[in-house]
N, C-alpha and C positions, 0 to 999 in steps of 0.2 A: 202244642198244647200236648199236655201228659197223657196217660193213658184213662184217668179220670176225668177226666174233662171230657175227654173224647165220647167215654162213654154215658156221660154226661147231656152231650151238646146231642148224640145221635138220639137217646132215649126221648129229650124234649124234642125234637124232633119227630119222632113217632107218634108222640102224646098228639101236638099240634097239628100234623099236617097229616096223617093219618086216622087217627082216633077221631079227632072232632073235625078232621075237613077243613082246621082253617087254612084256607088257600093263601090268601094274604101273605102269611109269613113264608112263603117259600122264597122269597130271596132272604128269608133271614138265615135261612141253612144253604142254600143253592147258589151254586154259580151261574152266570147267567150260560157258557160253555159245558152245561152239565150233561153228563152220558150215563147212559144205563142200560145194562145189558143182562137181561133176565131170562132164563131157560134159552139162551141162543138170540133172544130177540134184542137188536139195539136200539135205543130209541135217544132222542135229543131231546134236551128241554120243552121245546114246544109239543112234540110228542108223550113226553111224562106229563102235563098239567091235563090233557085229554084223557089217558090212564086215569088221571087222578078222580077227572068230572065221571068218568065214565063209573070207574068203581064206587063215587059216592052214590050211584045213581041208581048200582044194583045193588048196594047192599044196605042193612039196617044198621049194623055194630060191627065193629071190630074190635077185638082186644089183641093187644101186643104181651107174649109172654115177658117173663124178666131173661135175660139173656142168660142161657145155659149155659155157653162156651163162649169166651172174647182171646182174643189175640191181635195184641197191638205195637205195631212196629213205628218208635217214634222218631225214627230217622226218615222213614220215609211216610208218616203219617196213615198211614193205613190201618184201620180198625175190621178184624172181621168176627163177627157174630153167629152163631145159632140161637135161632129161639122159635115159637112159634105164633102162630096167628088166627084166634079163633075168629070166625066170623059168622053173623048172623046174615043170610039175601033177604030182600025185600019177601021173595015168597015164603021164609018163615027156614027153610034149610040153613042148616046149619053144621058147619066142617071147618074141620082144623088142617090150617098148613103149614108146613115143617120151612124153614129158611136158612140159610147160608149166606150170607152176604158179604163184599168186604168193600167197606169204605173207603177211599181216597178225600183227603182232605186237608185243603189247601188254601191257606190265609183263611183262616178261619168258616170256610164253604165246601160244601161236598161237593166236590167235580165230576167224581166216579163212582159209580155203586155196580159190582158184579155178583149177581145175584143165582141161585140155584131155590126152586121151590118145589115142593111136594106135597101133595093132597092127603091128609094122613086117614079122612072122612070121604066118602059120596067121591069117587076120584072123577068119576065122570065130568061132576058140577062144579069140582073147585080146581080141576086140573090148572087152568089156563086163568084160573083169576089173579094171580101175581103179574101178569103181562097184558089183561083185558085191557082193549081200545075201544070197545062195540058192546051196547048195552046186554046182560046177558043175565035174567029172573028168575 
């Protein structure tokens, strides 16, 4: 996969899985042995699915910005991104979260993601949303 293909692949993943919560498409993007480390919290595929279900139950809408910065290592198949996520919670509270994520892609599937998140607004309400696993409204 080249840089443009990787960016398009991750963009489609965000749209399908995070924005539209279309969890049926998880196998289209993620390897069964997927591992994610967010702000030091490591989760496996089952825990990732739980995170997504909890996220869906906690928010009304998520919008992912265009990627501000991208760095791609074609040999290692890693894509590093910086972007923001605009989140509206079920309570109506709206916040912006900045993320830096490194995706490792093997055989057309995401096998690992390391990400750091930082709430830009309403820090207390949004700082743990990137790694949420139990409902917070």
